[in-house]
N, C-alpha and C positions, 0 to 999 in steps of 0.2 A: 648440747645436750645431756649431760654428765651432770654438770650444774643441778639441773631440773629434778632429774631423780634422785640426788643425794636432800634437796629442800622436802622434796614430795615425803620422804621415806622419814625424816628430823619431825617434820611438822605432824603425820601421821600418828605418831609417837605422844605429841603434846597433848594431841586433839584425843587418843584414844584416853587418856587419862582421866579425861571429862565427859567422856561418852557414858561410863556408868551412871553418872548421877541424872544425866539428860536419859537414861534407858530409865532407871530407877521411875521418874518422874512423871516419865509420858506414861507407865505402865502403872501408876497411882490409881485407887477408886477413887469418881468423884465425889468430890465435898460439899456441901452447902456453903462454906464460907472461904475466904483464903490464905492459898499454903502460906506457911511460916514465909517472910523476907528471905531468912538467908537458903534455903531453896533456890528460889527467884534466882537471886546475886549467881549459885552458883553455875545456875543454867545460861542465865547473862556472859559470865568471866568463859563458857566454853563457847558460844556462838563468837563470840570476840575473837579467842585463839582461833576457832575455826575458816572467821573471815579473815582474820591478819593471813593464814596460810594460804585461801585460796588468792590471795591479792598478791601475794610473793611465787606463787606460781602463775598466775594470769602476767604479771611482768614479766615471769621471764621467759616464759611461750612470747610474747612481743619481742622482747629485744632477740628471740630466736629468730622471730621471721623477717625483724631490720636488718640482722646481721646478712641474710640471705637476700638477696633484689635476685639474684638469678632465679631466685624458686617464687611460686607463688603462695599464698595460702590456704588451705582447703578449706571448702566448705564445712567440713566436719567443726574444723578448727575454730571458723566464720561462728558458726552455733553455739557452742561453747564458750566461745568468749562474750556475745552480746548476752546469752544469760547469766555470765559469770559477774560480769559488769553492775545487769538488771539487779542480780541476789546482792550485789554490795551495797547498793543505793539504799533497797527495801531496810540491807541490818541496821547500816549508815539510820535510817531514818526512826527505823522501832528502837533503834537501843537509843538516842538523843529524847526521844518520846518519854521513853521510861525513863533516863535519867531525868527528864525534868520531873515527872510524876514522882518522884521520888522524893525531891526534895519540899513535895505539897503536901507529902503522905501525912495525916493528921493522926493523933492518937490511939481514935477509937476505931477509923475504918478508913481501909485503902480499896478503892471499889475495882482500881484497875489490875492489880494483883496477877488476880485468875486469866483475865484477857491477855495480859501481857504473856505468861508463863507459855501459855497454846500456842501465842505466835510465837514466839522463840524456839518453841520446840519444834515446831514447820520450819521454821527458816533455817535451824540447824541442818535439820535432817536434806535441807535441798543443799547448804552449802555440802556437808559430807561428801553426802549424793556427783557435785558437781569435783567434789578433790578427787576420788574415785574415778569416774570418767577421764580426769584430767592426765590423771596417770595411765589410763587405756591410751588414751588418744596421743602420749607422748612422741610417736612413732611415724605420725598422721599430720603433724604440724603443717608440714609443709608441700605441695604438690609441683610439678613440672609448672611453668607458666604457658596456658594457650595460647596458640597463635595470635600475632598481630591482628587483627581487623582487614588494616591494609599496609600493604607493606609498601612505601612511597620510593619513587622512582623517577630518576631526573631527566626530566624535558623542559624543550622550551616551552615560553609560555605563547598563549597564543590570543590571552586578547586584542591584541594589537589588530587580530587578525579576522575580518568578519567570516567570510570567505570558510575557514577553518574554528572558527568558535561557535558560529550558528550552525552547524552538524553536532558540534556536543550540546549546547543547548536541548536541541532538538532532540538527543538520544536520553538528557537527562530527564526528557518532558514524559519520552517515552518508557522512561522506568518504573514511572508513578502510576503505569497505565497496564489495572491487571491483565486484558488481554491480549497486550505483547510479552513474552516471555523470551525471542530472539532475534538478535538483531545483526543484520550486515552491514559493517565502512566498506564500499568498494569505489574500487578509482586506481588508475596506471601505478607504475612504478614510481617512487619517490614523490608523491600527491600531499602526503601528509598524514597516513590514514594513521598510521602506530603514533604519529605525533599528538592527535587526536585521542589513544585511546590513552595515553602515557597520560594524560590532563586531565582524564575521565577516571584511571586508577586514582589520583591523587585530588580529586575533588572533593568536599567535606559532605556535598549533599551525598555522597556515595556511602561513605564513610560512616553516617550517621544512618543510613538507609538497609547495610546489609550487616550479618553477622563477621563473615567470612568473603573476603576480596581474592580472586587465585589468580595472576594472572601466564598465562602458558604460550610462552615462546613454540608453536608448533610447526615449525620448519626449518631446516639453514638453508643460510641464503647459498645461491648456486642447485640448490635442489629444486627436483621437480615431484617431489612427493613430500608429504607430510611426515615427524621423527614418527618412531616405533610404538606402538603401544606400552612399550617397557618405558621408554623413555619420559614419555608421558607421563606415566602410573609417577615413576621415582620424583620426576616433580613436582606430580603433587603432593606424595609423601615428607618430601624436603620441606616444601611451603607447610604444609598443616603438622608437622614436631611427628609425624607418625612414627612409633618407634615399631621395626620390624623384627621380630626375631626368628635369626637362623633362614635361611633361603627360601622365598618364598614361589612362586611362579604367578602368571601373571593373572590369573582367574583368583587365586585367594587374594591380592592386592588390592585389585576390585572390589570384592566384598568386605576390605578394611574400611578403604576408601567411602564405600557407600555406606556404609558403616558409622564410619566420624562425621558425615557427612548430611544423613538421615536427617531431617527437622530445622538442618540448617537453614536460615536463608541466605545461600551466597548469590552471589555475580562472577560470572566465570568470564573474564576475558582474554580468548583466544588471537592470538596476532599471527597474521602472515600464514593463512588453512590455503593450502594448495589442493586439496582433496575432500571428499569429503570425510568425515567422521563420525564414528560411533561413539557416542561417550555412555551409553551405558553399555562398552567391552572394555572401558577404561574403569570405569564403576563409580561415574556419577546419578546422583538419583532424578528421577524425573522433576522439574520445578513446579511443586502444585505449590509452595506456600510463597510464594514474589518470588523465587529464585532467579535470574535471570540470567540469559547469554549473550555476550557481545564480541565477533568478529570482524578481524579487516582481513581482506583477499583482495586481489587483482580480478579474482574471477569472479562472472556476476553469478555466475549459476551455482557458485560451491555450499551445499550445507542448507540447499533451498527447504530442505523439511523441516529445520528445526531454528529457521528466520521467518518471522512474522513481518517485517521492514525491511525495507532498506535504504541505507543514508548515500546519495552517490556527493564524495566529493570532487570538489571541481578545481581549476588552474587559478591560482590568485590573480584577484586584479593587478594590472602595472603599477600601478598606485599601492597598493598593499606589498605588491616582488619587491620596491626600491624601497621600503621600511626595513622590510626584513633584510634586505642589501645590506642598508647601512647597518641596521643591530648588528650583523656578522661579523662587516669589519669592523667597527668598532672603535672608528678613529676622525671623529669629526673633523679634526684637527687637518686629518689627511684629504677629507673631502671636500674642503674650505675650499682647497686651490681650483678656481673654476674652470681652470683645462680639466683636470685631475676628475672633477666635480662633472662633467661633460661627458667623459670618457666612461668614467663609472655609471655612470647612465643607460648607453649606449652599452656595456657591457650583462648591465640588470634587462636590458630587453631584450638580448639574444638568450636567455636563460626561460625567457617567455611562460612564467610563472609558477613554473615547476619547483617548490620549495626545498626539495634535495639536492638541484642541478643548482641550484639559488646558494647554498650554504655551500656543495663543494668551489664552486666559482667565486665569489666571493672570500673564502681561508684561503686560496689560491692570489688572489689580488691583492689581499691585505698586507703581503709581504711588500708589494712595490709600495715605493716609495716616489718615485718620480714618474712627470708626464709621460717622459721616452718609456720606461717599463713599464706605464699602461697600456702605451699607442703601442707596444709588440705584443703585449701580450691580448690586446682584442684584434689584434691582426692574424695572429695565431689560431684563436678561441672562431673566426670566422672561415679561416682556412684550415681548421680540422678537418678529415683526419693526416692531412698532407703533409699539416705543418704540428705538431705533437701540443699539447694544450693540456699540462697538471690539471685533474680536480676532472675534465673530461670524459678521461678514458673508464674514470671507475663508475660513474652512469653508464656510458656505453656497454660494461660490462654487463650492469644490472639488465641494461631493454635487450642486450643478447641473447641473454638467457632466456627471456621473454620470446623472443622469437626461437630459440631451439627449443625451447619446452612446446614448440607449434607440433612437432612429432612429422606429420605429414606435410612431403614434399609441394604438395599442390596448396596447402593452406597457405606455405611458406612461398610460393610462387603468387599465389594471386593480393598479400602482405607485399611483398615488393610492389609488383604494378601499380600500387595506390599510389607508390613517391613518386612516380610521373607527374603528377599531376600538381600544380603550383601550391604552392606556402600557402597555411587558411581556405582551399577550395570546398567548400559545399559541395560536396559530390555524390552527383547525382546516380543513386543506386540502378536504376533501370541501364543506364549507359557504360556503369562499369561491370553487371555482371555480363551486356553484350560484349564488353572490351574481352574481359576472361574468357569466355568465349569463343570469340571470334581467335583471338590466339593460341586455342586447346589448350586452355588449363583447368577445364572441368570435366577432361576427361572423355573429349565429346568428339573426336576428329572434327576439332575448330568450327561445329555447328553449335547452335545455341537449339538444343531439344527441350522439350518439357522437362524430362530428366536434367539435365545439364542445369536449366536454369533452378531446378528446387536444390541439388547441389549448392551450388553459386550461392540460394539463400542460407543455407548453411552454414559457407564457408563465411557469410558475411556476419552472422550472428555468435559464431569462434572468435572472430578477430573482437567483434565487439566484449564476447564476455572474459578475453585477456584483456582489452585497455587498451588493443595493438590501433581498432577505430574506436571514434567516438559517435554518439550520435549528433544529427549536423540539424538544423534549422526546422526542418519537417523528417516526415517521416520514412521515406524516400530520399535521405540525405544522410550522407556521411562526413567525416571529417577525420585529420593525421596530425596530430601533433609536430606541433614544426622540431623541436626535437627529435622524437621520434621519426618523423620522416627522415632528418637527418644521419639517424642512425639505419635508418633503411637505406637511405643508398648508397652508407658505408659497408654496410652487410654486401649491396649489390656489387660492389667490385668484387670481390672474391665469388661469387657463382657465375659459374662459367656461361650459364645458358642468357644473364642479362644483359650486359656487355651496352650497360647505359652511358647516354649523355645526356645529362640532365641541366640545364639552364634557365630557370624559372623566374620572374620575377625582379628579372637585376635591370632592367632598362635596358635592355640590349636594344642597339641600333644596327650595329654590322651583326649577323650569325658567325658564329662559331670558324674556325677556319676547315675548309673544306677537307682537309687530311685526318680533323679531326670528328669527319661523318664515316668515313670507311670503316668496315668490322663491326658497326655499333649493332645491336639488334634493335634499340626503344631509344625513340629520341628523343624531348621531349623541351620544346624553347617557349611555352605558352607565357604567356601575361609579362609582354614585352613591349619594345620598339621599336622590332622590327620593319624596318621600308624597303627590304630587299633582299634574297634568297637566289645561293647558287647555281648557278648555271644548268649545270648536270653531276651532280655528287655522285659517288662510285658509292651505295649504297644494297648492294647485294644483295645482305640478311635481313636489310631492317625488314620489321612488322609492324610496327606501330610507331605514328608520327603524329606528335604535339605538336602544333602552333596556332592554336587559338589565343584569342584576345589581345592582336597582334592588330591592333585599328587603323594602324597607318601602312600594311601589309596590303596593295593593291594591286599589287603582277605577282603572278609568279610564273617562273622561263618556263619557255615551249617542251623545253627538254626535260625537266626538272625531277620529273618521274621514270626520266628513262632506265637507271638501272636501280628502280626497288623494285622488281617482277616479286617480290613476295611481300610487299607491302600489303597487310590486314586489319587494319584500321588507321583513318586519316580524321583527324581533327582540324578541320581551317574554319570552325565556328569562330563568330564576332570578329572577322578580320574582313580588312576595306575590298577583297578582289572584288573585281567587275568579270571576270570570264576563270572559263577554268579551262589551262594550262590540253592542245592536245597530246600531250604524252599521256593525258589521264586513262587512255583507253589501254594503256600497255598493265596498267593492274590489274589485270584479270585473277588473282587473286584477292582481291579486297574484299573484305565483308562487314565494314562499317565506313560510313561518309555521311561527317558531319556535318553541314553547314548552314545549319541553325542561325538568326543572325545577321549574313552574310547581307546586308543591305541594300549594297551596288550590285549583288549579282542578282543580273532577273534574266536569266533563261540557262538552262544546260544544257550541254552542248548535246549532239545526236549522239556522238560515238560514246555516249554513256553507256550504250548499249553493250556493249564491248564487256563490260563488268557484272559478267554472266555471272558471279558468285556472288557480288551483292545482296547482304540479308536485311539490314537496314540501312535505311536510306532518312536522314533530317531535313527538312528544308526551312520550319516554321522559324518565321520571323525575318525570311530574307524577304529577296524583290520579286523571290519565284510566286506568284499569289493564287498559282493554280496546280492542279497536277498535269507533269509533263506527261505530255502525249505517249512520247519514245519511252517512257518508262515501262510500258505493259509487256517489251521485251526482257525487261529485269523475272525472271523466272523463279528465281529463288526469295524473291525478296519477299520478307516475313515483314518488317517494320515498318511503315513508313509514316513520318511527319511531316506534315502538309498544312500551308496556308488555303487561308478564302481569304478575297477581297477585293476589291474594284477598286480599277485602277483613279490615280485620282481627279481626273477629269469624268469620273464616268460614278457619279456620288448619287445620281437619282434614285431615291430610295420603289419607283415603281419603274424601275428600266430592269428587263429580265435580266437575269442573271445567267451567261457563260459559265460553266463548270463541267469539268471532265467526267463525270459521272461514269460514262459507261468505261472510263479505265479501269474501276477500283477492277469491276467482277472480273475483270480479264488475270488480275495478279491472283497466281490458284492457290499460292503460299502464304497471302498474305496472312498474318493471327492477329498483328495491332496494326489498329488506324486513329491519328489523331488528328485532328481537323480544326489550326489557329486560326481563327471567328477575326481578325483582324475589322471585318465591315459587319458590324452587327446590323448597321440599317441596314444590307442589305440583306440579311438572316432569316428565312423564313420558315414556316411548318412545312412549306413546299421543298426547298433546300434538303429540309432533315428527312422528309421522305422519300426524295430519289435519293440521297445518300444510304439511307438503311433498304432502298428493295437492292441499290446496287452490292451491299455486304453479305444483304442475303444469302448470295449465292457462291460465297466464298465457306468450304467447309471446311477449312483450320481457322477461322477470325478465333479469335480469341477476347479481343478489346476492342470495341470503338468509344472514343473519347471528342467531344467538343470542349476546348482550350477558348475558354473567354479572359479579358481584363482582367477579370475579378475573380473567376472560378474556373475549377473546371468541371464538366461532366459526364461521368458516365454512363453511355446509352447503353452499349451493350456491354457484360462483363461475365466470360463462360469462367465460372470458378468451380474445382472440381464440383463435380455433382451436382452443382448446378447452376440454372442461367436467368440472371440478372438483363432486366431491359427497362430505361426509362425514355420515353416519348410522349412528343406533346399530343397525339390522339390515337383513340383506339384503332381508327383503321391502319395508323401506321405498323401496328404491333400486329395488326392481322397478316398485313401484306409482309412481314418481316418471315413471321410461320411460316404464312400458305406458302413463300417462295424458299424457301431454304431449308436446310435439310433437320428442323426443329418443326415441319410441317404437322407432325403428327401431336398433338398436343399431351393429349394422351398417353405418352411413353415418354415423356419428358417428368423424370421421378421427383426433378425440387424447380420451383421458381420462384421467384419477385417480378413484377411486373410492375410499374410505375408511370399510369397515364396522365396526361397533365400534371405533372406534381412538379415544382419548382424545386433549383436545386438540388435533385434528387434525395427530398424530403425523408428524413428517418421515417421505420412507422411508428405510431402511435400505440397502436395497439397494444394491450397488454401481454406478458408473457409469447410474444415476436414468433421465440425461438420457437414454440410450439408449434407454429403452421410450416407444413412443408412446401404450399402451394399457395401461394400471398399474393391479392391481387390489392394497390390501392388506386382509387378512382377518385380522381378531385379535376376541380373550376371547371367541370363539365355543363353544357343544355344538352334538354332534352332527351329524350330515349336512346340509346343507343347500340343497335343489335351485334355491331362485332365483337363488341364486349361480354355476348353472353358463352360465347364457344370459350374462352379461359373462364369465366366462372364457373363453367360448369364441371371443371377441376377446380377451382379452387376452393381448400379448407380452409383459407383467410380471408379476411374484405376489409378493407374502408371504403368509406365513401364519404369525402369530405369536399364542403363547399359548393353541389350543385348546387345549379342554380334554381331550374323550373318543376323536378320533379314531386309528388306530392304523396307518395307513397313507394315501397320498394316493390313492391309489384311495377309501377313501369318502368323499374328497369328490368323486368323479367325475373322475376322472385324464382317463378320455379325451373331458373336454371341454377340455382345454387343448393338443391339437396346434398350437395357436401362441402358447404361453406359450416363450422363446426367453431368459428371464430368472426365476429362481426362487430364495429365501430362508426358508426353514424357519428359525423360531427358537421355545424356551420351549416345545415339545409337549409335558407330560408324558407323555402314551401311546403314541405313534409308537413303534412298533418295527420297522417298514422304509418306506424310501419307496417302491418298486417290488414290488407282486405279484404274485402268477404272474395275466397274462393271457391271452385268446388273441389278441389283437390288438398292433399296434405301439405305444409309449405315449413320450407328448414327443418326440417325433420332429423338434422346431423346439430343444429344450434346448441353448443354449450353456454357461450359467453357470450351475452349483448352488452353493448357499450354507449349509450349514445348520450350528446352533449349538444350542447347551446343550438337547441332545435324552438325556436321560438314561437311557431306555430304548432309544434305536435299535441294532440289532443287524448289521443289515446295510443297505448302499444297498437293492438287490433278493433279495427272497425267490422263491427258484425261476427258471426259466431265463425268460429275457425275448425276446419275441417277438423276430425279426429287423427292423429299422428302429426297435429304441428307443434315444436315448439316441445315437442315431448322431452326432449334432453335437455332444456335448457340446465343450468343449475347457478351460473351467474348473470345479477343483471344491474346495472347501474345505471342511475338517470341522473343526471347534470343538468342544471337551467336551462328546462324546460317550463318556461316561465305560463303557459295559455293548458297545463295540462292538470286537469282537477281528481280524475279519477285515473288509479294505475294501471288496476284491473277490471275492465269491462266486466258485464254480467256472466257466468259461466264461463270464464276462460281461466279466474283461478285453479279453479278443477283439474285441468292440463296439464299445469304447472306443477306437478307434486316430486320434480325433483331440484327445484331449485335448491340453494344451498347457501349462496351469497347476494343480498338484498342491499343497494347502496342507493339512496335517494339524499340529492342534494341543489338547493337554489331552487325548488321547484315549487315556486311563492304561491300559487292557487290551491299545495295541495293540501288536504284538511284531516285527513284520513289518512292510513294503512290498508289496511283492510275494511270496507267498510259492509254492514250487515249484512244486506242485499247478495254481494260477493259469495260471501260463506254459503247462502241457501241452506241453510241448516246443519252441515258440515263442521263439523265440530274442531276437524283434523287435515285444515289447508295448509300446506308448506308443511309440512309434514318434515321435511328435512332440513329446514333453513338452519343455516348454523349460528350466522353472523346477521344482526341487522342493526345498517348504518344511517342516522339519520343526519342532517347534517343542513344548518343557515336556509332554516323554513319556519317564515313569521306565522302563518297562524295556521299550523301542523300543532292539533290538539290531541290525537289521540293514535294510540296503533289502529286500535277495534274496540267496538263496543262490546262485545260478547266475550265475559270475561271467562269462559266456562271454555273458548278454544282454545284447543293444545298445544302447547308450543317442545315437543317431546324432544326435538332436537337439536334446542339453541341454544349458545353455548356464553353468546357473548351480543351486548350488545352496545353501541355511540351512541352520543347524544351529545350535538353541539348547535348550538345559538338556534334553540328552539325554545322560543322565551313560553310560549302557551301552552307546553306540552306537558302537565300535571296530572296525566292520568298513563299509568301502564297496567296492562293485564298480567305482570309474570307475581307466579307465585309458587312457592316450593314445591305445590302439585301439578302445577300444571305446567312448568319448564323445568324440573327437574335437574337437569342440566348445566343452568345457569350457573357460570362461574364470574363473572365482571359484567358490571354497566359502565362504563368508564363515562363522565358525564364532566361539564363543567362544575366550581362549587356554587356560584352561584346560585347553578339551575337547584344543585340538589337542597340548598336551604330555601330555594321556593318552594319545593315541593312539598306539599300537605301531610303535616303529620297524621301518622293514625294508623289505622289497618294497610294500608297501601302501602306505606315506608316500613312499617314493620315486618308485611310479610318481604319486600326488594331482602332487608338486612337477613333474613333469618337463614334463606338459600345461601347467603355470602360467608365465606372464608374468614377464619380470623388470623391476622398474621401472629407471627410465635410473638412478639414483643406484648401482643394484645393479651392471647392467652398468659402470658409470663403474669402480664399487670395483675389479672383477675383474679391469679390464684392466691393474691395478698391480701384482697382485698373480699374475696366470695361473691365476687360480680361475673357479669356476661362478657367484659372484656370493654364497656365503655364507659368505665368509669362512676359508675352512678350509684352501682348495687343494688337496683331494682330486678336486676334476673332477664329484664328484658332486650337486653341491649341496644337501648334508646339511651342515645347521648342527647339530655336535656339542655345542654348550653356550647352549639355548635361551636365550633372553633372559627374565629374571625380574627384572621394573621392578616385578609385584606390584599393578600398576594395575585390571591383570581386567580391562582393554577388550579390546573385539572385534575379532578379528584376519580379517584378509583374505587367504587363503593366499597366493596369487597375490605377493600383497609381504612374507608371515612373515621367511623367509632372509635380506632385504635388511635387515633392521632391525635382527640380531643382530650381536655383537662390536664395534660402536663402538669398543670402548676398544683391545681388539686391535689390531685396524685402523690405528686411528693409531699404534701403538708400533710396527706393520711398518717403515708411514710413512716414519715417523719414523728409524729402522734404514737405511731402503735407504739413501734421501736420506744421510745418515751415513757409511754404507759407502762410495756413490760420490765424496764429498770425499774421505776419507782415501785412495783410490785416486787420484784426482787428483794432492793432493798426492805424495804417494811418485814417480809416474812423472815431476813437475815436478824 
């Protein structure tokens, strides 16, 4: 830098000597002839000297920048350099031109000397100014380098693994969406979340999109909490290379971080978040200019307020796991040995698609170079934790931490209980909650109450949130990953309350040694090939026994249960047993008994009545095809799952079915009844009615379901605050209400009744959630008086596929005074909705939806009494092929509240409001806000009365109405109209003229249109005629929908561009001519 200062000083002296000449020349009075040549020469020499000095300084500055690679050139310096280079070019050109003209100078006249004198004086001043500026910026040439956009991080390439690559691709797509600001990558420990984010950090698309990418590791391994605010702030300060002078508190640091990041388009990558994070406290500004946040966590609900999308990372497929295992192993020669290759494949399978585990295990096995070492390693792996296996313990520590993080002992015990199920089980959550409750894990004194089941659902949610349980195939199923289950079993060995014996899915034919049964609290031998059991194992502490899925087990020894008096859960499902042993009666504390799918078990022993504390009995799919009569003595039974079937020789559909209905009503504590229908040909409405009559007497009933081979029908469901019933006939519904605790239907605060619906069809009425008391009546014939009682209380009503009524009055319209929303669909005989009646009807109806009524001629026939339909705000008519007039004479005056009118596929309608309908009233439908007209081939007009008022109308939609070429709207009678949406072809066919002009007048131009019109002095259409009419409609042939308010802003883009160019060219030539 000292060299630069010296040169500046030396040059300034040389330049100063010529400055006087230039000064005198510039102050001389103008003359009418050229100055003497020697004067111009002096200015020429001074300019050359000055520009040489400038060039020297510029080169020295550039050398200074080149030598300091750790610094960056300042913006001030870059701007000065650019001007210096430009003026040097200009001086060179001017000097060259001067030299050329000097040689061509005639003895009489040199016309350019005056011009060159003026130009060189100007250039000289610019050069000297730059020299002075150069002297001033010599200390400002270099500044600290800005932080790199991305700091690349080492991470494995995931392109070969679709399970990992696909989430990355999803995240990259989401980063392009304006409405997505936060993304959570969720999954269990070791699943590959951080690996995906490493690849995201290093992706070239990210580097191009953001100004800076900041990676924060939010927590330490083994910690339950995030790092402190100060720690995270310090990491950001280091990443952004912010200089904080002196000691600073967290608030001051937050303000500085905010200042540095404000206006920058950042990507914040948060790895391993363990609790909610307040980014404002750290100093991160709101992400309003395209900034994004991506975080990884094993906790499903963490940071929900900042997350718009969730990416779930799943386990690798077996093929992907094998590829990864080989990559980590890194020794093709080693696994070329077929025996080692086979062992390697088995080791890989044991890793169960968990990437981190694959990495740990493969790194351990890569050092084994013989078949013996591989075989020994596999044995150790399978025998872990009894036999130490290097690499596995690290994964165990990680997963053990997840377990410890649960804090509450109840959560821990429930998690460990899940490990009793065979590996890869799709666990039914209803059954799991029953077992938890029976084992007193829910703090409920071993009784499944409403409160305990609610606690159970919260625990399930928590275990799924922390990825210790995974979602199963259905909503009511969960799974536990193989390795997590293995860790759970290992943990259980150190828990004094567990004392597990678990030998599942091992193809065992012989049970474990009888000695190993003693002192155990829970035993699971499911999914094996056991064909016998010990005679009388001593298991006085045993509370849960799982023997399910042992199809070869056809007999249980008579005294098998003799020493199991504390047994609470017994699962014998899917076994081949034919009889239950006599010692079953000893199990007086038994709460849960699963016998489902025991096909060879055809009856329950009479001494089952000794199970006085039994709460759940499942005999679905067993050989017991009826409700056993002696179970009426099970006074604590809350959940019964039974089968309905005829005997194999009794398949005559006309034969009377003998089903023990009367037993149901005697189970006074029954909350849930599931009937598995194995003989649908014998199933009838009469059977359904008999069952419902019986359950109607049950005060505690919460659920009645019928299970068929292809579906499950929820017949009765008592949800919190709501009663839901689905029945084939209204008489059955009435029989339930009249004979149950619900018989006062007026006292039910919320209900949903489905009558005649298939598969409990979901409601079709829009905004169904608005209705507290809803009835759907389907597939019925004739009028049905039982329905009137519930309709009298309903506020939402659907009538679907009624076979023969001709008007709603046939169904008892007088009983519908509380109905606020009504949908009528596919009722082939209906001709009118409201018949002529003597009193007001549907006084509270607000929303009416009519669909596919082929014979409907009008909404009402004859005059309506005052008060009828006076609250109607929404009217939708769809596919009513015989309807010609929407509003009969005199009716429209009573519909003053209509705000939304939609008419679709009513092919005979030619006009929406006839002149006769208005009857001289110019303010019909005064509150109409939205008019939608769709697919009506004959519709030619909305209304012929042009003076009609449309004071509230805001939006009009017109599609597939080809002959509707007259609209009655203008700025005077539709002042609030903002948008007309239509097909472009329709708009182009709309006649040009006064009406089309009116439509433009009240439409608001887009900002782009206003901008363009300001250049051309026109109204935004590009034609400059001031009328807003684009005389040459756009025709790109794309057939897109056009919004009229923006239509003319999109036209004539090519013409506008041409005019824009001509405009500026004209200004340029005028400027040159004036010079």
